[in-house]
C-alpha positions as CSV (number, residue, x, y, z in Angstrom):
1,M,39.8,-200.8,-50.8
2,R,39.5,-203.4,-53.5
3,P,42.0,-203.5,-56.4
4,L,40.6,-201.7,-59.5
5,D,40.0,-203.8,-62.6
6,L,41.2,-201.5,-65.4
7,S,39.3,-203.6,-68.0
8,K,36.1,-202.6,-66.4
9,V,37.2,-198.9,-66.3
10,C,37.9,-199.1,-70.1
11,E,34.6,-200.8,-70.7
12,Y,32.8,-198.0,-68.8
13,V,34.7,-195.3,-70.6
14,N,34.2,-196.8,-74.0
15,S,30.5,-197.0,-73.4
16,N,29.9,-193.6,-71.8
17,I,32.3,-191.4,-73.8
18,M,29.8,-191.8,-76.7
19,H,27.2,-190.0,-74.6
20,F,29.6,-187.0,-74.4
21,H,30.0,-186.9,-78.2
22,Q,26.2,-187.4,-78.7
23,R,25.6,-184.4,-76.4
24,R,28.1,-182.3,-78.3
25,I,26.3,-183.0,-81.5
26,A,22.9,-182.5,-79.9
27,S,24.0,-179.1,-78.6
28,L,24.7,-178.1,-82.2
29,E,21.4,-179.4,-83.5
30,E,19.4,-177.6,-80.9
31,L,21.3,-174.3,-81.2
32,R,19.6,-171.3,-82.8
33,L,21.2,-168.1,-84.1
34,N,19.3,-165.9,-81.6
35,R,20.9,-167.8,-78.7
36,L,24.4,-167.5,-80.3
37,L,24.0,-163.7,-80.6
38,T,23.5,-163.3,-76.8
39,K,27.3,-163.4,-76.6
40,N,29.1,-160.1,-76.0
41,P,29.1,-158.1,-79.3
42,Y,31.5,-155.5,-78.0
43,L,34.2,-158.1,-77.5
44,F,34.0,-159.3,-81.1
45,K,34.0,-155.8,-82.5
46,A,37.1,-155.1,-80.5
47,K,38.7,-158.1,-82.1
48,N,38.1,-156.4,-85.5
49,I,36.1,-159.3,-87.0
50,A,35.0,-158.1,-90.4
51,T,33.2,-161.1,-92.0
52,A,29.9,-162.7,-91.1
53,G,31.5,-166.2,-91.4
54,G,34.4,-165.1,-89.1
55,L,32.0,-163.7,-86.5
56,I,29.8,-166.9,-86.6
57,E,32.9,-169.1,-86.2
58,S,34.1,-167.0,-83.2
59,L,30.7,-167.0,-81.5
60,L,30.2,-170.7,-82.0
61,E,33.7,-171.4,-80.7
62,A,32.9,-169.4,-77.5
63,F,29.6,-171.2,-77.1
64,L,31.0,-174.7,-77.7
65,S,33.9,-174.2,-75.3
66,S,31.6,-173.6,-72.3
67,S,29.1,-176.2,-73.4
68,E,31.8,-179.0,-73.9
69,E,33.4,-178.2,-70.5
70,K,30.1,-178.8,-68.8
71,H,29.3,-182.0,-70.8
72,F,32.8,-183.4,-70.2
73,G,32.7,-182.5,-66.6
74,D,29.6,-184.6,-66.2
75,F,31.4,-187.5,-67.9
76,L,34.4,-187.2,-65.5
77,E,32.1,-187.0,-62.5
78,G,30.3,-190.2,-63.6
79,L,33.7,-191.9,-64.1
80,A,34.8,-191.0,-60.6
81,V,31.6,-192.4,-59.1
82,F,32.0,-195.6,-61.1
83,V,35.6,-196.0,-60.0
84,A,34.7,-195.5,-56.3
85,G,31.8,-197.9,-56.7
86,E,34.2,-200.6,-58.0
87,T,36.9,-200.1,-55.3
88,C,34.9,-199.4,-52.1
89,G,31.1,-199.4,-52.8
90,G,31.0,-195.6,-53.4
91,H,27.8,-194.2,-54.8
92,K,26.3,-191.0,-56.2
93,S,25.2,-188.8,-53.4
94,A,21.7,-187.5,-52.9
95,A,22.9,-184.5,-50.9
96,Q,22.8,-181.1,-52.6
97,G,26.1,-180.0,-54.0
98,V,27.7,-183.4,-53.3
99,D,28.5,-185.9,-56.1
100,L,30.0,-188.9,-54.4
101,E,30.1,-190.7,-51.0
102,F,32.3,-193.6,-50.1
103,V,33.9,-195.2,-47.1
104,N,37.6,-196.1,-46.8
105,R,39.9,-196.6,-43.8
106,N,37.2,-195.8,-41.3
107,T,36.4,-192.5,-43.0
108,H,33.2,-191.5,-44.7
109,Y,34.1,-189.2,-47.6
110,V,31.6,-186.7,-49.0
111,V,33.0,-185.4,-52.3
112,S,32.0,-182.5,-54.6
113,I,33.6,-183.1,-58.0
114,K,34.7,-180.4,-60.5
115,S,36.3,-181.1,-63.8
116,G,38.9,-178.4,-63.6
117,P,40.5,-175.9,-61.3
118,N,38.9,-172.7,-62.8
119,W,35.4,-173.1,-61.6
120,G,32.8,-170.8,-60.0
121,N,32.8,-167.4,-58.5
122,S,33.1,-166.5,-54.8
123,S,29.4,-167.0,-54.2
124,Q,29.5,-170.5,-55.7
125,H,32.6,-171.3,-53.6
126,K,30.7,-170.3,-50.5
127,K,27.7,-172.3,-51.6
128,L,29.9,-175.4,-52.1
129,A,31.4,-175.0,-48.6
130,Q,27.9,-174.8,-47.0
131,D,26.7,-177.8,-49.0
132,L,29.7,-179.9,-47.8
133,R,29.1,-178.7,-44.2
134,D,25.4,-179.7,-44.4
135,A,26.4,-183.1,-45.9
136,V,28.8,-183.7,-43.0
137,I,26.1,-182.9,-40.4
138,R,23.7,-185.3,-42.2
139,V,26.2,-188.2,-42.1
140,Q,27.1,-187.5,-38.4
141,Q,23.4,-187.5,-37.5
142,S,23.1,-191.0,-38.9
143,R,25.0,-192.0,-35.8
144,T,27.9,-193.4,-37.7
145,A,31.0,-193.9,-35.7
146,L,33.2,-193.1,-38.7
147,R,35.1,-189.9,-39.2
148,V,33.5,-187.7,-41.9
149,Q,35.7,-185.9,-44.4
150,P,34.3,-183.3,-46.8
151,V,36.3,-183.1,-50.1
152,L,36.5,-180.9,-53.1
153,G,37.8,-183.1,-55.8
154,I,39.1,-181.6,-59.1
155,C,39.8,-184.0,-61.9
156,Y,42.9,-182.3,-63.4
157,G,45.6,-179.9,-62.4
158,K,48.7,-179.8,-60.3
159,T,47.5,-177.9,-57.2
160,R,48.9,-179.5,-54.0
161,T,46.5,-181.1,-51.6
162,S,45.4,-178.8,-48.8
163,Y,42.8,-178.0,-46.2
164,V,41.1,-174.8,-47.1
165,K,39.8,-172.3,-44.6
166,D,36.2,-173.5,-45.1
167,G,37.1,-176.8,-43.6
168,Y,37.2,-179.2,-46.6
169,L,40.1,-181.1,-48.2
170,K,41.0,-179.9,-51.7
171,V,42.3,-182.8,-53.8
172,V,43.4,-182.2,-57.4
173,G,44.5,-184.3,-60.4
174,Q,46.4,-187.5,-59.7
175,N,45.6,-187.2,-56.0
176,L,41.8,-187.3,-56.6
177,W,42.1,-190.4,-58.8
178,Y,44.3,-192.0,-56.1
179,L,41.8,-191.1,-53.3
180,I,39.1,-193.1,-55.0
181,S,41.2,-196.0,-56.2
182,E,44.6,-196.2,-54.3
183,N,46.1,-196.5,-57.8
184,E,48.8,-193.9,-58.4
185,D,48.7,-194.5,-62.2
186,L,44.9,-194.3,-62.7
187,Y,45.0,-190.6,-63.8
188,T,47.2,-191.7,-66.8
189,D,45.6,-195.1,-67.3
190,I,42.2,-193.5,-68.2
191,I,43.6,-191.2,-71.0
192,E,43.7,-193.8,-73.7
193,P,40.2,-195.2,-73.4
194,I,38.9,-191.6,-73.3
195,G,40.1,-191.3,-76.9
196,Y,38.0,-194.3,-77.9
197,R,36.8,-193.8,-81.5
198,A,37.5,-190.0,-81.1
199,K,38.4,-189.6,-84.8
200,E,35.1,-191.1,-85.9
201,H,33.1,-189.1,-83.4
202,N,34.9,-185.8,-84.3
203,E,34.3,-186.3,-88.1
204,T,30.5,-186.5,-87.4
205,F,30.7,-183.5,-85.1
206,Y,32.6,-181.3,-87.6
207,T,30.3,-182.2,-90.4
208,E,27.4,-181.0,-88.4
209,R,29.4,-178.0,-87.2
210,G,30.1,-177.0,-90.8
211,R,26.4,-177.1,-91.6
212,V,25.6,-174.9,-88.6
213,V,28.2,-172.3,-89.6
214,N,26.9,-172.1,-93.1
215,R,23.3,-171.9,-92.1
216,F,23.9,-169.3,-89.4
217,T,26.2,-167.2,-91.7
218,K,23.4,-167.1,-94.3
219,Q,20.8,-166.0,-91.6
220,F,23.2,-163.5,-90.2
221,I,24.0,-161.8,-93.5
222,E,20.3,-161.5,-94.2
223,S,19.6,-159.9,-90.8
224,F,22.7,-158.0,-89.7
225,C,24.7,-157.0,-92.8
226,D,24.1,-153.9,-94.9
227,S,23.6,-153.6,-98.6
228,S,27.4,-153.5,-99.1
229,G,27.9,-156.8,-97.2
230,A,29.5,-155.2,-94.1
231,I,28.4,-156.2,-90.6
232,D,25.9,-153.6,-89.2
233,W,27.3,-153.6,-85.7
234,A,24.8,-151.0,-84.5
235,R,21.9,-153.3,-85.6
236,L,23.6,-156.3,-83.9
237,V,24.1,-154.4,-80.6
238,E,20.6,-153.2,-80.7
239,F,19.4,-156.8,-81.1
240,N,21.7,-158.0,-78.3
241,S,21.1,-155.2,-75.8
242,G,18.4,-152.8,-76.9
243,N,15.9,-152.7,-74.0
244,Y,15.4,-149.0,-73.1
245,D,12.7,-148.6,-70.4
246,L,14.5,-146.7,-67.7
247,D,12.4,-143.6,-68.4
248,K,9.6,-145.3,-66.5
249,F,11.7,-145.5,-63.4
250,L,13.3,-142.0,-63.4
251,S,11.5,-138.9,-62.0
């Protein structure tokens, strides 16, 4: 494995972290109130939210949290592929469910990358295991003499490395970044460049976020508040979940 040039990593991060911030802003610009109101209204009523602005803020926070996790996961996946490309000629995999393939120490690694440890339900975990098994078979059929190792790589967390019952190696946090670079400090080396121009990007983001909150609050008051200004929860729940047609299916 070739030594990793950290200046190239910083250059990659500085260039590509901007795409993450651009996608954050784009997700706000493309968002519509109707989509935001698909979130669970019962949850927010149980939290005793009484103002339209407070409800919009809470709904938007829930939406952005899941959206940003996905966007940043894509960035980390790309960074891992870049690092493996620099150290051992790794590349983005074409196999379903597999993000990275690389060869090191006579082993062909097929890696599915997740940004964090809390991902997926049981069905998605089973699908991942099958995708990794299929990828191993494909590599073995190419008549390579190399050992093939399937890996679930998780970009952050302290879970210890282990073989799981489905047959793949689970590698988390510092260990993942070491696997693709053989640099024990890489997981901390990348934190500074990830913050490149973060203040500037966040100022732009929060300006747009403020516009969205104000615009959606106005629309929400017009559609889902009564004449006294109180949230009409029944009307909101009807909008969110009203779809009665079961009578057509019952004898």
